[in-house]
C-alpha positions in Angstrom: 0.0 0.0 0.0 1.4 3.5 -0.8 3.0 5.1 2.2 1.0 8.3 1.7 -2.3 6.4 2.1 -1.0 4.7 5.3 0.1 8.0 6.7 -3.3 9.5 5.9 -5.1 6.6 7.6 -2.9 6.9 10.7 -3.4 10.7 10.9 -7.2 10.4 10.5 -7.3 7.7 13.2 -5.3 9.9 15.6 -7.7 12.8 15.0 -10.8 10.7 15.5 -9.2 9.1 18.6 -8.5 12.6 20.1 -12.0 13.8 19.2 -13.7 10.8 20.9 -11.5 11.2 24.0 -12.3 14.9 24.0 -16.0 14.1 23.8 -15.8 11.8 26.8 -13.9 14.4 28.9 -16.3 17.2 27.9 -19.3 15.0 28.8 -17.9 14.6 32.3 -16.9 18.2 32.8 -19.7 20.0 31.0 -22.7 17.7 30.8 -25.0 20.6 29.9 -23.0 21.6 26.8 -20.7 24.4 25.9 -19.6 26.7 23.1 -18.6 26.2 19.5 -15.7 23.8 20.2 -17.9 21.5 22.2 -20.5 21.6 19.4 -17.8 20.8 16.8 -16.6 17.8 18.9 -20.2 16.5 19.2 -20.9 17.0 15.5 -17.7 15.3 14.5 -18.1 12.2 16.7 -21.8 11.6 16.6 -21.8 10.0 13.1 -19.4 7.4 14.6 -21.0 6.9 17.9 -24.7 6.9 17.0 -24.7 3.6 15.0 -22.8 1.9 17.8 -25.4 3.1 20.3 -28.2 1.4 18.3 -26.5 -1.9 18.9 -25.2 -1.3 22.4 -27.4 1.0 24.4 -26.1 2.7 27.6 -26.1 0.3 30.5 -26.5 1.6 34.1 -25.8 5.1 32.9 -22.5 4.2 31.2 -22.3 4.9 27.5 -20.1 2.1 26.0 -20.1 3.6 22.4 -16.9 5.6 22.8 -14.9 2.6 24.1 -16.3 0.4 21.3 -15.5 3.1 18.7 -11.9 3.4 19.9 -11.4 -0.4 19.8 -12.9 -0.6 16.3 -10.9 2.4 15.1 -7.7 0.7 16.4 -8.5 -2.6 14.8 -9.4 -1.0 11.5 -6.3 1.1 11.4 -4.1 -1.8 12.2 -5.7 -4.0 9.6 -5.4 -1.3 6.9 -1.8 -0.5 7.7 -0.8 -4.2 7.5 -2.1 -4.5 3.9 
């Protein structure tokens, strides 16, 4: 696989990883919402987390979608970079 494509996939995975982590932290610190940056984080991560929530709903108040998304993102990135 071309090195440029692998680097792009790795960069995209890092950005998505950071956005998901930021969303988790923001949900703990500001559960009522926030400004433009918080809105951007939610808009950027919701298309990834919403389909996961349909299959794995929150249990006992814990949203498992971010953890599952991070695990899937890591697995997909490793699989694509090994090709």
